[in-house]
C-alpha positions, 0 to 999 in steps of 0.5 A: 689697888683696892681700898681693902689692900691699902687698909691691910698695908696701913694696919700692918705698918701701924702694928709695926709702929706699935711693936717698935715702940713696945720693943724699946720697953722690952729692951729696957726691961731686958737690960735691967734684968741682965744688969741686976738680976739675970734670973729675970731673963728666963721668967714667964713674963719676960719670955712672953713679952719677947714673944709678943714683940716678935709675933707683933712684928711678924703679923704686921709684915703678914698684914702688909703682904696680905695687902700686897697680894690681895689683888691677885686673889680670885676670891670675892670682896666679902671673903677678902674682908673676912680674911682682913678681919681674921688676920687682925684677930691674929694681931690682937691675939699674938700682940696685946693678947700675949702681953696680957697673958704674960702679966696674968702668969702661967695657968694649968687650966683653960681660961678665957684669955688663953681661949681668946688667944687660940681663937685669934690665932686660928682666925689668922691661920684660916686667913693664911690658909684660904689666901694661899689656896686662892693664890694657888687656884689662880696660879693653876687656872692660869697654867691650864691645869 
Protein backbone atom coordinates (compact mmCIF):
# COMPACT_ATOMS: atom_id res chain seq x y z
CA UNK A 1 0.00 0.00 0.00
CA UNK A 2 1.33 3.44 -0.91
CA UNK A 3 2.38 6.06 1.59
CA UNK A 4 -0.36 8.34 0.25
CA UNK A 5 -3.00 5.70 1.00
CA UNK A 6 -1.67 5.31 4.52
CA UNK A 7 -1.63 9.11 4.95
CA UNK A 8 -5.30 9.27 3.93
CA UNK A 9 -6.23 6.54 6.38
CA UNK A 10 -4.20 8.18 9.18
CA UNK A 11 -5.85 11.55 8.49
CA UNK A 12 -9.24 9.88 8.54
CA UNK A 13 -8.65 8.26 11.91
CA UNK A 14 -7.24 11.54 13.26
CA UNK A 15 -10.39 13.36 12.16
CA UNK A 16 -12.53 10.64 13.77
CA UNK A 17 -10.55 11.02 17.00
CA UNK A 18 -11.11 14.78 17.13
CA UNK A 19 -14.77 14.40 16.15
CA UNK A 20 -15.26 11.90 18.98
CA UNK A 21 -13.62 14.29 21.43
CA UNK A 22 -15.76 17.18 20.22
CA UNK A 23 -18.84 14.98 20.43
CA UNK A 24 -18.48 14.89 24.20
CA UNK A 25 -18.78 18.69 24.31
CA UNK A 26 -21.76 18.71 21.97
CA UNK A 27 -23.43 16.03 24.09
CA UNK A 28 -22.81 18.03 27.27
CA UNK A 29 -24.24 21.22 25.72
CA UNK A 30 -27.30 19.33 24.47
CA UNK A 31 -27.89 17.75 27.88
CA UNK A 32 -27.64 21.14 29.60
CA UNK A 33 -30.01 22.69 27.07
CA UNK A 34 -32.48 19.84 27.47
CA UNK A 35 -32.43 20.12 31.26
CA UNK A 36 -32.43 23.90 31.63
CA UNK A 37 -33.68 25.61 28.46
CA UNK A 38 -35.11 23.30 25.82
CA UNK A 39 -35.42 26.21 23.36
CA UNK A 40 -31.62 26.16 23.06
CA UNK A 41 -31.80 22.82 21.23
CA UNK A 42 -33.22 24.48 18.11
CA UNK A 43 -30.78 27.39 17.94
CA UNK A 44 -28.52 28.17 15.00
CA UNK A 45 -25.41 27.41 17.05
CA UNK A 46 -26.62 24.04 18.33
CA UNK A 47 -27.81 22.98 14.88
CA UNK A 48 -24.48 23.79 13.22
CA UNK A 49 -22.45 22.24 16.04
CA UNK A 50 -24.39 18.99 15.60
CA UNK A 51 -23.92 19.25 11.85
CA UNK A 52 -20.19 19.83 12.25
CA UNK A 53 -19.89 16.77 14.47
CA UNK A 54 -21.75 14.56 12.00
CA UNK A 55 -19.92 15.90 8.95
CA UNK A 56 -16.53 15.54 10.65
CA UNK A 57 -17.28 11.86 11.24
CA UNK A 58 -18.44 11.48 7.64
CA UNK A 59 -15.34 13.12 6.20
CA UNK A 60 -13.08 11.06 8.48
CA UNK A 61 -14.65 7.90 7.08
CA UNK A 62 -14.38 9.30 3.53
CA UNK A 63 -10.64 9.87 4.06
CA UNK A 64 -10.24 6.28 5.21
CA UNK A 65 -12.23 4.94 2.25
CA UNK A 66 -10.19 7.12 -0.11
CA UNK A 67 -7.02 5.64 1.36
CA UNK A 68 -8.32 2.10 0.98
CA UNK A 69 -9.42 2.56 -2.64
CA UNK A 70 -6.60 4.82 -3.88
CA UNK A 71 -4.47 1.83 -5.03
CA UNK A 72 -7.26 0.87 -7.46
CA UNK A 73 -7.31 4.29 -9.13
CA UNK A 74 -5.50 4.47 -12.49
CA UNK A 75 -4.76 8.18 -12.01
CA UNK A 76 -1.15 9.36 -11.73
CA UNK A 77 0.33 10.03 -8.30
CA UNK A 78 0.07 13.82 -8.73
CA UNK A 79 -3.72 13.56 -9.24
CA UNK A 80 -4.03 11.37 -6.16
CA UNK A 81 -2.06 13.93 -4.13
CA UNK A 82 -4.42 16.66 -5.31
CA UNK A 83 -7.39 14.48 -4.38
CA UNK A 84 -5.96 14.04 -0.89
CA UNK A 85 -5.59 17.81 -0.48
CA UNK A 86 -9.11 18.33 -1.81
CA UNK A 87 -10.60 15.81 0.62
CA UNK A 88 -8.82 17.50 3.50
CA UNK A 89 -10.27 20.81 2.30
CA UNK A 90 -13.68 19.25 2.88
CA UNK A 91 -12.62 18.15 6.35
CA UNK A 92 -11.60 21.71 7.24
CA UNK A 93 -14.76 23.20 5.74
CA UNK A 94 -17.27 20.86 7.32
CA UNK A 95 -15.49 20.46 10.68
CA UNK A 96 -13.75 23.56 12.02
CA UNK A 97 -15.36 25.76 9.37
CA UNK A 98 -18.86 24.82 10.50
CA UNK A 99 -17.89 25.37 14.15
CA UNK A 100 -16.68 28.88 13.32
CA UNK A 101 -19.87 29.47 11.31
CA UNK A 102 -21.95 28.36 14.30
CA UNK A 103 -20.17 30.81 16.57
CA UNK A 104 -20.39 33.65 14.03
CA UNK A 105 -24.16 33.38 13.70
CA UNK A 106 -26.38 33.57 10.64
CA UNK A 107 -25.85 36.15 7.93
CA UNK A 108 -27.90 37.22 4.92
CA UNK A 109 -24.88 38.28 2.91
CA UNK A 110 -21.92 36.42 1.48
CA UNK A 111 -18.94 36.45 3.81
CA UNK A 112 -15.40 35.11 3.75
CA UNK A 113 -16.21 32.25 6.11
CA UNK A 114 -19.19 31.06 4.08
CA UNK A 115 -17.17 31.36 0.89
CA UNK A 116 -14.28 29.35 2.33
CA UNK A 117 -16.67 26.63 3.51
CA UNK A 118 -18.12 26.50 0.00
CA UNK A 119 -14.66 26.24 -1.56
CA UNK A 120 -13.62 23.47 0.83
CA UNK A 121 -16.80 21.52 0.21
CA UNK A 122 -16.37 21.96 -3.56
CA UNK A 123 -12.82 20.63 -3.26
CA UNK A 124 -14.10 17.52 -1.50
CA UNK A 125 -16.82 17.03 -4.12
CA UNK A 126 -14.19 17.34 -6.87
CA UNK A 127 -12.13 14.66 -5.12
CA UNK A 128 -15.11 12.32 -4.80
CA UNK A 129 -16.16 12.92 -8.41
CA UNK A 130 -12.73 12.39 -9.94
CA UNK A 131 -12.06 9.34 -7.79
CA UNK A 132 -15.42 7.83 -8.73
CA UNK A 133 -14.79 8.47 -12.42
CA UNK A 134 -11.30 6.94 -12.19
CA UNK A 135 -12.62 3.81 -10.50
CA UNK A 136 -15.41 3.42 -13.07
CA UNK A 137 -12.86 3.95 -15.85
CA UNK A 138 -10.73 1.14 -14.46
CA UNK A 139 -13.79 -1.09 -14.06
CA UNK A 140 -14.93 -0.49 -17.65
CA UNK A 141 -11.43 -1.03 -19.01
CA UNK A 142 -11.17 -4.38 -17.23
CA UNK A 143 -14.56 -5.41 -18.59
CA UNK A 144 -13.41 -4.64 -22.12
CA UNK A 145 -16.13 -2.03 -22.62
